[in-house]
C-alpha positions in Angstrom: 79.2 115.0 93.8 77.2 114.3 97.0 77.8 110.5 97.0 80.2 109.1 99.5 83.2 107.3 98.0 84.5 104.2 99.6 88.3 103.9 99.8 90.6 101.4 101.4 93.4 102.8 103.5 95.9 101.8 100.8 93.8 103.6 98.1 93.7 106.8 100.3 97.5 106.7 100.6 97.9 106.1 96.9 95.7 109.1 96.1 97.4 111.3 98.6 100.8 110.4 97.1 99.5 111.1 93.6 98.1 114.5 94.7 101.4 115.5 96.3 103.3 114.5 93.2 100.9 116.4 90.9 101.0 119.5 93.1 104.8 119.6 93.8 106.4 118.0 90.7 104.0 117.9 87.7 102.8 121.5 88.2 106.4 122.8 88.2 107.3 120.7 85.1 104.3 121.9 83.2 105.0 125.5 84.3 108.5 125.2 83.0 107.3 123.7 79.6 104.9 126.6 79.2 107.6 129.2 80.0 110.0 127.5 77.6 107.3 127.3 74.8 106.6 131.1 75.3 110.2 131.8 74.6 109.8 130.4 71.1 107.8 133.4 70.2 104.3 133.7 68.7 102.1 131.4 70.8 99.2 131.5 68.4 100.8 128.9 66.2 103.0 127.2 68.7 102.1 123.5 69.1 104.5 123.0 72.0 102.7 125.8 73.9 99.2 124.3 73.1 100.4 120.8 74.3 101.8 122.2 77.5 98.6 124.1 78.2 96.6 120.9 77.5 98.8 119.0 80.0 98.4 121.8 82.5 94.6 121.5 82.2 94.8 117.8 82.7 97.0 118.1 85.8 94.7 120.7 87.4 91.7 118.6 86.5 93.2 115.5 88.1 94.2 117.6 91.3 90.6 118.8 91.6 89.2 115.3 91.0 91.5 113.8 93.7 90.6 116.6 96.2 87.0 115.9 95.5 87.4 112.1 96.0 89.3 112.6 99.2 86.8 115.1 100.6 83.9 112.7 100.1 85.8 109.5 101.0 84.8 107.0 103.6 87.8 104.9 104.6 86.9 101.2 104.8 88.3 99.4 107.8 89.9 96.0 107.2 86.9 93.6 107.1 86.5 91.9 110.4 84.4 89.0 109.1 85.7 86.4 106.7 82.3 84.8 106.6 80.7 87.2 104.1 82.1 89.3 101.2 82.2 93.0 102.1 84.0 96.0 100.8 87.7 95.4 101.2 87.5 91.6 101.0 89.8 89.7 98.7 87.8 86.9 97.0 88.6 83.8 95.0 85.8 83.0 92.5 85.5 79.9 90.3 83.5 80.2 87.0 81.1 77.3 87.3 81.0 76.7 83.6 84.7 76.9 82.7 86.3 76.2 86.1 88.5 79.3 85.6 89.5 80.8 89.0 89.6 84.6 89.4 91.0 86.5 92.5 89.6 90.0 93.1 90.0 92.7 95.7 86.6 94.4 96.2 87.1 98.2 96.5 85.1 101.4 95.9 84.6 102.7 92.5 87.3 105.5 92.9 90.1 102.9 93.2 88.8 100.2 91.0 91.4 98.9 88.5 90.4 95.7 86.8 93.8 95.3 85.2 95.2 94.8 88.7 92.2 92.7 89.8 90.7 95.5 91.9 87.0 95.6 91.1 84.3 98.0 92.2 81.4 97.0 94.5 79.3 98.7 91.8 80.6 96.5 89.0 78.4 93.5 87.9 80.7 91.0 89.6 81.3 93.2 92.7 77.6 93.9 93.2 76.7 90.2 92.8 79.2 88.9 95.3 78.6 91.5 98.0 77.3 89.6 101.1 78.0 86.2 99.6 79.5 83.4 101.7 82.2 80.9 101.0 80.7 78.0 99.0 77.8 80.0 97.7 77.1 80.3 94.0 76.2 83.7 92.7 74.9 84.8 89.3 76.4 87.7 87.5 74.5 89.4 84.7 77.0 91.0 82.3 76.3 94.3 80.5 75.5 92.2 77.4 72.9 90.2 79.3 74.7 86.9 79.6 74.6 85.2 83.0 77.7 83.8 84.5 77.7 81.7 87.7 80.7 82.0 90.2 81.3 79.8 93.2 82.9 81.7 96.1 86.0 79.6 97.0 87.8 81.8 99.5 87.3 85.1 101.3 90.3 86.9 102.8 91.2 90.4 104.1 
């Protein structure tokens, strides 16, 4: 991974806390599970041991992933301008056709979480609104090819 990863200061803190938890708590818990499973005897047919080893692999993989993200991260300063949408902006968008209003926080791909309205600048909506101004109508082409128009109602930090 040579690509820089954009992170908000909150995203950096969240990842650092997750890393600390995985390294100090989850590693020990998984190690205890493996030790306990070994005590059951033959590990070749021990599903508890297999499950614990799979969990250990996931924990170690996630630790490596977070370390990689943090080592390539560029921390986004709080946007200074409220005139244009930039990485870190919170935006309120109105679907021109349905009048539905959506509020998103524009973040880097490493901390995107659409279920919590945190969208990546690389997503179709995020890419379309980057640089837009309040009152501007932007067109978003969905992965299925449909075009949706959004009006930028509000830009905050």
